[in-house]
N, C-alpha and C positions, 0 to 999 in steps of 0.2 A: 411177650416177650413174660415172663414170668417178674413179680412184685414182692418186695418181702418188707417184712416190719424188724423191726432191733425191741426187744422185751427185755427191762429191767429188770431180772429177779429177786435182785439184793440194792441196796444203795451203796454200801460200803457205810462203813468207819468217819470217813473223813468229811468235811462241808464241804469244808471252803472248794478244793480241786475239781467235785462230782460241782460243783455251784459251777467254775469257771468255764470248764467240760461244756455245762448248757448252753452255760452265756455264748460258747464259738458254736457247735451243733444247732443250736433251733435260733442262733441271731436275736439273746435275749436281753433285758437292760439287767442289771441289778439285784433289783429288787423281785421281778417277773423271775429270775431263774435261781431265787430266792426260795419263794413261793415254789415253783413247781419240784422244788431239789425237797423241798417240806414231804412237799404233796407224795411223791416216788419215795421216799422213808415210811411213808404213811401207808401205806395204798399197795406197797411192793408185793406176789410182780405186777408189773401193767406196762399194756405198751405205750413204748414214748413215740413212733415216728411210726409211719406205716406207708407203705405205695410208691417206696420207691425199688430204685434199680440198688440190687445187688451189690458193684462196688461204693455206693452212695451207703447203707445198711452192715457193710465190711466196716465202712470207713466212722463211722458213728459210733460202734460197737466196740473198735479198736480202740479210742479216744477215752469211750468211759470203760474201759479195762483200764488204763494207763491212772486212769485217775478213783479206781477202786472199788469200781461199780460191777458187780456181778451178771451177766448181759447178754439172751441169746437174740440169734439171727432166726426165723422163723421166713417159711413163703406167708404169704400176705393176700384176704380175699380181696382188697382194696384198689383201686386201678389209678386213683389220680391221690398224691401226696396227702397226708396227715401229722399233724404233731399234737404229741394230749396237750387239750385247754384245760385244765381242773374249774376254771369260771363259767363257762359254760353248762354248767351243773347246779349256778346258783341262778333263782328267779331274782329281777329286778323292779325299784320302781323310777318314777323320773319323783327329782327334788323338787322343789318351789323355786331352789340356786339353777335350775334347768339341767342338769346332770344323773345319768344314773346309781342307785346307789342297791346296796345291795341286802333283801330281805331277809 
């Protein structure tokens, strides 16, 4: 069974509709959705979600298009569903308060 990915080529002009859509598509809180929206705006084109069925990719792409983003559904080499996570590219260190902080 083929898997697909949703590539955002342009975030569009309006921030609020994109943030609302990212909250729905990725089940994110407001702050995380805003951060992801900013990342997509600065780094487009980028793959938002990959390794999903055609129906899921088309549904997510439709919602993103309604929010004003330009998206493309492509075949994916991933076999497991994955979501864009910009924080994964940051290094962390443990603070004396016991929590991780970005370096």
